[in-house]
C-alpha positions in Angstrom: 6.1 8.5 66.8 9.9 9.1 65.9 11.0 11.6 63.8 12.4 10.9 60.2 15.9 12.5 59.8 16.7 13.0 55.9 20.0 13.3 54.2 21.6 16.9 53.6 20.1 18.1 50.1 18.6 14.8 49.1 16.2 16.8 47.4 18.9 19.4 45.2 20.8 16.2 43.8 18.4 13.0 42.1 21.7 10.3 43.1 21.5 10.8 46.6 18.9 8.8 48.4 16.5 10.7 51.5 18.5 7.7 53.9 20.1 9.6 56.8 23.8 10.4 56.3 25.8 12.4 58.6 27.1 15.6 57.3 30.7 16.0 57.6 31.6 18.7 55.3 34.1 21.7 56.6 31.2 24.6 56.0 28.1 22.4 56.2 25.5 24.5 58.0 23.4 21.8 59.1 26.8 20.2 61.0 26.7 23.4 62.5 23.6 23.0 63.8 22.7 26.5 62.6 19.0 28.1 62.7 16.8 27.3 59.6 18.5 24.0 58.5 16.9 20.1 59.1 17.8 19.0 62.6 20.4 16.0 62.8 19.4 13.0 65.2 21.1 13.6 68.7 19.7 11.7 72.1 17.2 13.6 73.1 14.9 12.1 70.0 15.1 8.5 71.1 12.1 6.7 71.9 10.8 5.3 74.8 12.2 2.6 77.0 8.8 1.3 76.8 9.1 1.1 72.8 12.5 0.4 72.2 12.7 -3.2 70.3 9.3 -3.5 69.8 7.5 -4.2 66.4 5.4 -1.4 64.7 2.3 -3.1 66.1 3.8 -2.8 69.5 4.3 -6.6 69.9 7.3 -8.2 71.0 8.8 -10.2 68.2 9.3 -13.9 69.1 10.8 -16.8 67.0 8.8 -19.9 66.9 10.4 -23.0 65.8 8.2 -25.4 67.1 4.2 -26.0 68.4 5.8 -26.4 72.0 7.3 -22.7 71.9 3.7 -21.3 69.8 2.0 -22.3 73.0 4.3 -20.6 75.5 3.8 -17.6 73.9 1.7 -14.3 75.7 -0.9 -13.2 73.2 -1.7 -10.0 74.8 2.3 -9.1 74.7 4.0 -11.5 71.9 3.6 -11.9 68.7 5.1 -14.7 66.9 7.0 -15.0 63.7 7.3 -18.7 62.3 10.6 -20.0 61.4 11.4 -20.1 57.9 13.0 -23.7 58.2 9.4 -24.6 59.0 7.5 -26.4 56.3 4.4 -25.9 54.4 2.2 -28.5 56.3 3.6 -27.6 59.9 3.0 -23.8 59.2 -0.5 -23.9 58.0 -0.5 -26.2 61.6 0.6 -23.7 63.2 -1.3 -20.7 62.0 -4.4 -22.8 63.0 -3.2 -23.0 66.6 -2.6 -19.8 66.6 -6.0 -18.4 65.4 -7.6 -20.9 68.2 -5.2 -19.5 70.9 -5.4 -16.1 69.6 -1.8 -15.2 68.7 -0.9 -12.8 66.4 1.8 -14.2 63.8 3.3 -11.7 61.6 4.6 -13.6 58.8 1.4 -15.2 57.6 
């Protein structure tokens, strides 16, 4: 699991969100990597190559626009995401077909 990096002094001020922002202060202890201060993102914290770009479920996320694209998916490694331009009727048909084939759909 990847490490969650927090914004400098996010707990001190309510208006600051927890989302990561690089510290840029001239005397910032965090920017200078001083001991006892929170870690900053660097190359060594990267996720393994085999996990990069995958959905959190572990499947490769594939956009599906029609039935033939759905049938071409590999149910062991790929999961489908039905396109937003697909209507309600066709989406129901695609969901039924996916359950028959054992394919995971990410946006049911």
